[in-house]
C-alpha positions in Angstrom: 14.8 1.2 -11.4 13.7 3.8 -14.3 15.5 4.3 -17.0 16.3 8.0 -18.1 13.9 8.4 -21.2 15.3 10.0 -24.8 15.4 14.0 -24.7 16.9 14.2 -28.3 13.0 14.7 -29.8 12.4 18.1 -28.3 13.7 21.1 -27.0 12.9 23.9 -24.7 12.2 27.5 -25.1 9.1 28.3 -27.5 5.9 29.7 -26.8 4.6 26.8 -25.3 7.3 25.7 -23.7 8.7 22.9 -26.2 8.7 21.9 -29.3 9.5 18.6 -31.6 12.9 18.6 -33.1 12.2 15.7 -35.5 9.2 13.4 -36.5 8.0 11.5 -33.4 5.1 8.3 -34.0 3.1 6.5 -31.4 1.5 3.4 -32.1 -2.4 4.1 -31.0 -3.6 0.8 -28.9 -0.4 -1.2 -28.9 2.7 -1.6 -30.8 2.9 -1.8 -34.4 -1.4 -1.5 -34.1 -1.2 -0.3 -37.6 -2.8 2.6 -36.1 0.1 5.4 -35.9 -0.3 9.4 -35.3 3.0 11.1 -36.5 3.9 14.2 -35.1 5.8 16.4 -36.9 9.3 18.3 -36.1 8.5 21.7 -35.0 5.2 20.8 -33.2 5.1 23.2 -29.9 3.6 21.8 -27.2 3.6 22.3 -23.2 3.6 20.0 -20.0 0.2 21.3 -18.1 0.7 21.2 -14.4 -1.4 23.1 -12.0 1.1 25.3 -10.1 -0.1 24.2 -6.6 1.2 20.8 -7.8 4.7 22.0 -9.0 6.6 20.6 -6.1 4.8 17.1 -6.9 4.8 17.0 -10.2 7.3 19.4 -12.2 5.7 19.8 -16.3 9.8 20.1 -17.0 10.0 16.4 -16.2 11.2 14.0 -19.2 9.3 10.9 -17.8 6.0 12.9 -19.3 6.9 15.2 -22.0 6.4 12.3 -24.9 2.8 12.2 -23.3 2.4 16.0 -23.1 2.7 15.9 -26.9 0.5 13.0 -27.7 -2.0 14.7 -25.5 -2.1 17.8 -27.0 -2.4 16.2 -30.4 -5.1 14.7 -30.1 -6.8 17.4 -28.1 -6.3 19.6 -31.1 -6.9 16.9 -33.4 -10.8 17.0 -31.7 -10.5 13.3 -30.3 -12.0 13.0 -27.2 -11.0 14.1 -23.9 -11.1 10.5 -22.2 -9.5 9.1 -25.0 -6.1 11.3 -24.9 -5.9 10.8 -21.1 -5.6 7.4 -21.9 -2.8 7.7 -24.3 -1.0 10.2 -22.5 -0.9 7.4 -19.8 0.1 4.7 -22.2 2.7 6.8 -23.2 4.3 7.9 -19.5 4.6 4.0 -19.4 6.0 3.1 -22.6 9.2 5.3 -21.3 9.4 3.8 -18.2 7.8 6.8 -16.2 7.7 5.8 -12.3 4.6 3.9 -12.0 3.2 5.4 -8.8 3.7 9.2 -10.1 2.2 8.2 -13.5 -0.7 6.7 -11.8 -1.2 9.8 -9.6 -0.8 12.1 -12.1 -3.5 10.1 -14.3 -5.9 9.6 -11.4 -5.8 13.6 -10.7 -6.1 14.6 -14.1 -9.1 12.1 -14.5 -10.5 13.2 -11.3 -10.2 17.4 -12.1 -12.3 15.9 -15.3 -14.7 14.6 -13.5 -15.3 17.4 -10.7 -15.4 19.9 -13.6 -18.1 17.7 -15.4 -20.1 17.3 -12.2 -19.9 20.9 -11.5 -20.4 21.8 -15.1 -17.2 23.8 -15.2 -16.2 24.3 -19.0 -12.6 23.3 -19.3 
C-alpha cells in the first residue's frame, strides 16, 4: 500500500502549472550525502506527460510532483538529461510512488529519449 505524499509544499495554478510554497531540499545520491539541491519557495515547475498518456499517467499525480520539480530544476541548471531523469526516478521512490507505475514512467521517459537521439530529433 502506498502512503499519501505530502502535498503542502506546492500550489497549483501558476503559469507553469505549479509553484513551491516553501524551500524544498533533495539529497542527491543518498540521504545525507552532503550534495544538497535546494529549490527555493516560489519556484515554478510542471509535470510533463504527453497528452496521449494522460489516461495512464496524470500530470497532477502528487506522487510524481516532487520528481517533476527536481527534474525541471536540474535540467534548467544545465545538468545532463540522463542524470536529471535518474533523480526523477529516485524522488518518485522517495515518496513511495507506486513502484510499477514509477518503473513504467521512467522506462518510457528513457525510451523516448533514446528514440529521439537515434532519430536525431532535438529535445
